N, C-alpha and C positions, 0 to 999 in steps of 0.2 A: 681870407685865408687862401694861401696858394695851394692848389692841388698838385700832387706829384705827377710827373709826366706819365702818359699812358704806357709808354714802353717799360717804365720802372714797375708799374703795377702788373703788367703781363709777366715780367721777370720773376716777381715775388710769387705769383700764382703758380708758375711753372716749378719753382723750387719746392714749394709746399707739396705739389703733386708728386714730384720725384721722391720726397721724403716719405709720403704715404705709401707709394708703390713698394719702396724698399722695405718698409716695416711689415706690410702684408706679406710679402714674399718670404721674409725671414720667419714670420709666425707660421705660415703654411708648411714650411719645410722642416720645422723643428720636430714633429712627430716622426717623420721619415728617418731623420738622423737617429732618433732614439730607438726606432725599430731595427735599424741596421746594426745597432750595438748589441742586440739580443742574439746570442749564439743559436744556431740551428740545432735541433735535437739530433742526438747521435747515439747509436746503440754501442755500448762499451763493454758489457759483460753479460754472460749467460750462466745460470745455475741450473743444473739438472741435465738429463740426457736428452739429446735431440733425436727423438724416436716416436713413432706413432703411439698414441694412447698413453703418453707420459705427460707429467707436469713439468713445465719449463718456466723459469723466472728470468725476466729480461730487465736489465738496468739501462736506462736511457738518460743520458746527460741532457739537461735543458727541458725535461718533460714538464716540470711545473710551470716555467715561463711559457712554454708552448700552449699549455691548457688554458691559460688566462685570456687567450685571444678568442674572439667570437668564432663559433663554428668548429673549434678544436676540442672535440670531446675525446678524452683518453679511453672511454669505454667503447668507442667505435674503432679502435685500432685492431688490426689483424696482423698475423705473422706473414712475412714475405720470404719464400725460399726460392733461390734462383730467379728472383724478380717475378715470381708467381704468387699471387695472394691466395691464402687459404680462406676462401669466402665463408663468411658466417662464423668464423672462429674468433669470437670476441674474448677479451680478458675475463677470467673468473675472479680476479682480484686486481685492484689498482691502489698503489700506495704513492701518493704525490709527495709526501714528506721525504721518502727515500728514493723517489723517482724509479719505481719498479713496477713491472707488470707481470701477471702470472697467466699462462695460457695452458689449457688442457688440449694437447695435440690430437684431437679426435678426428676420425674419418667419418664424414657425414655425406649425405647425398649431394649437398651443394659443392663440396670440395673433393669428391671422389676422383674426378677426372684429373685434378692437379696432383693428388696423392699417387694415382696410377703412373703419372709421368715421373714423379720424384722417386718412386720405389722400384722402377724398372730401368735397365735390366737388373736381374738378381745379382746381388753382391752382399757382402757383410756390412759395408759402410762406404760412403764416398763424401768428399768435401763439397759443401754448398755455400752460397752467399746467403746470409741471414740478416734480416732487418724487420722492422715493423712499420706500419703506416696505415693511412686511411684507404679504404677500398676505392679502386679506380683512380688513384693518385700516385704520385711518385713516393716510394718509401723513404724513410729517414736515412741519413748517412750512417754508415756502420764500419766498425773495424773488422767484422767477420766477412771478409771478401773471399771470393773464390780462389784468388791467387795466394792469399795467406794460408788457406787450408786449416783455419782454426776452428771452424764449425763443421763437424762431421755428422752426417745424417746416418743413423743406424737403420739399415734395410732389414737385415736378418740378425737377430740376437744370437750370438755364438752359443750361449748356454742352451737356449731353447732349441736351436737348430741341432745341437749335438744330441739332445734328448729325442727329437723327432727322428733323426738319422738312426739312433739306436732302436727305436720302435720299428721303423721300416726294415732295417737290417735283420732284426730279430724275426719278424714275420717271413722275410725273404729267405733267411737261412733255414727256418723250419720248413718252409715250402720246398726249398731245393733238396733238403735231406729226405723229405717224403717222396719227392719226384725221382730221386736216384734209387731209393731203396724199395719203393712200391710203384705199382702201375698207376700212379696218380694222374699222369698225363698220357696214358696209353689206353688202348682198347684191344680187346681180344679179337683176333681174326683167324682165318684158316688159310694156310699157305697153299701153293700149287700142288704140293704133295698130299694135301688133305690133313696136315698136322696142325694143331693149335699153335698159335704164336702171338706175340705182343708187338704192336707197332704204335708209334706216336699218333695221337688224335689231334687233328687240326682244330676241331670245335673246342676241345678242352684247352689247348694252348692259346687260342684266341680269347677265351673267357678269362684265363689266368693273366694274360697280358693286359687286358683292359682293366682288370681289378687293380693291379699294382700300379698302373699309370694314373688312374683316377685317385687311388688312395694316397700315393705320394704327393700328387699335385694339391690335393685337399689340405694336407698337413703344411705344405710350404706356404700356400696362400694364407692359411689361418695364422701362421707364425709371422708373416710379413705384415699383414694388414689387420689382424685381429678379427676378421670377418669369417664366420663359419657357415654363413648362408650362401654358398658359392655354387652348389650343385644345381644346374639349370635343367630345363626340360630336354634339351638336346643331349646332355650327358646321360640322363636317365634312359632316353630312347636308345642311345648307343649301347649302354650296358644291357638293356632289354633285348636288343638284337643279338648280342653275343650270347646271352643266357638262353634266349629262345633257340638259337642254333644248336647249342649243346643239348638242350632238352629234346628238340626234334630228332637230333641224331640218336640220342639214347632211346627214344620211343620207337624209332624204326628198328633198332637192333633188338629191343625187347619184345617186339610184336611176335617174333617166333624165335625162341632160343635155339642156339646151335645144338644139333644132335650129335656131338662128337663123342668119341669113346670116353668112358669114365677114366679120369686121370688118377693114377696112383702116386704121382709126384707133381709138384707145382711147376708151372711153366717157368722156365729160367728167364731172369731179367736180362734183356739185352744191354750191352754197354752204351754209354753215352758218347757218341762220336758225332762231331758237328756235321760232317757230310751226310751221315745216315739220318740225323735229326731233320735237316732241311729236305733231304730226299724223300723221306716218308710223309712229310707234310704236303708235298706237291705231287704225290704219286699214290696210286692204288695198286691192287693186285695185278693189273694189266699193264702198268707203266705210268709215265707222267700224265697228269690230267690238267686240262686247261681250266676247268671250273674250280679245282683246288688252287691252282696258281693265281687266278684272278682274285679269289677271296683273300689269300694271303697277301697279295700285292696291295689291295685296297686297305687292308687292316694295317699294314706297315706304314703306308702313306698317311693315313689319318692319325696314327700314333705320332708320327714325326711332326705333322701340323699341330697336333695337340700340345706337345712339349714345347715347340717353338713359340706358340701363342702364350703359354703360361710363362715362359722365360721373358718374353718381351713386354707383355701387358699385365702380367701378374693377375690373371683372371681366367676362369674356365671358358674355353671357346664355345661359341654357340654355332654349331653346325646348322646349315640351312636345311629345309625339308627336302630339297632335291638331293643333297648329299646323303642324308639319312635314307632316302628311297634307294639310292645307288648301293649303299652298304647293305640294306635289307634285301635288295635284288640279288647281290652276289652271295649272300648267306642263304637265301632261298634256293638259288641254283645249286649250291653245294648240297643242301639237305635233299633236294629232289633227286639228285644223282647218287645219293647214298643208297637208295633202294636197289638199284642193280648190283651194287657192291655186296649188299647183304644177301641178295638172292644167289650171287655167285658163291659166297662163303657157304651157304646152305648146300648148294649143289656139290661143292667139294667135300663137305662133311658127309653128305649122304652117299657119296661114291665110295667111301672107305668104311662107313659105319652102317651096318644093317639096322633097319628100324626095329624098335622094340615091339613085340607082339601086343603088349597091353596098350601101346600108343599107336597102333597100326591104323591104316586107313579103312578098316572094316567097320561097318555101321554098328555092329554089336560087339562091343569090346569084351563082353563076357564069353562069347563064343570062341572056340578053339581056332587059332589062326592056321592056315594051311602051312604044311611043312616047307621050310626053306630048302632050296637046292644045296646039295653038299658042296662045300667049298672049303679051301684051306683057310684056316684062321688068319685074320688080318694081323700084320706085325704091328706092335705097339712102338711108338717112338721112344719108349723108355726101355726097350729090350725084352718086353714080356708080351704075352699073347692074351687076347681078351676071350 
């Protein structure tokens, strides 16, 4: 039997090898072709309000097919706002039949920094890019892009903000009415002529200013974030310093009441003039005072920093210990220099009002006091004599 030539055998083997390689290549590439035919997931619809502490339903095209692949767990998806993942905010409900996810947009310690970025600066609402995806991976495609402006994040709910504004304005209106009609922000002093008068109190104004600033910021932060545990130790210390200043000032004045003449008529309320208001805050009976000016300047500076920080970061600022020491030092200097002012008021009152015999400086108050020298009766500021 004649054997085929060696060259022919080699040619047949080469042909069979080429056929095997072509078949293996086609088989290995067939899954890739099938995978490329599967559409990528895409966020197409939102149901609910995009706002903190609200329930939001998200419809994702291709979610069912995506979940069939290994490592693709729909329960591990999180919302993405402006390409920032809300860490740990997993779905509370997954419906693969309808390709929907439900999220409770809560603010947690894991995602608080992301929410602080999204909710500031303060506004009623602003457009965002919304999508979902696995953490530390690219989010799904979405039709809610920033350019389209179809997804609007509510920062401040208008209805709740109107209610909070009404509460703040109600308290502010009542306070202003009392401040205009009564000496709520004033203190009783003795003028250079020895007559009683009313002037604005720096300690009371500082206490009222810090109260309304902290009260308003507390309401705004609570409405925007739902967090009411925002008062930190630095804010408590700031309020304590302002309250301590007012208490110390009142204690110094009450240590020895003014011995002015008995008033037959109330002291007239001075008019509210802006120049007079600021002039009396930074001056005493002898003129402008540096310790009053520095206390007012530091108070205004810290209030501006406080409001700017709340507007930008939507959180109560945390003043450092050095800044609190500085505020306490300025307030303490003011209280310490109040003693000479009070002594000066007493000297003016004593110069026009003779001491009462029953309260005189004699050891035995029951003994008869020595007769006073004859003098013309002092003129009363109300046109009568004492």
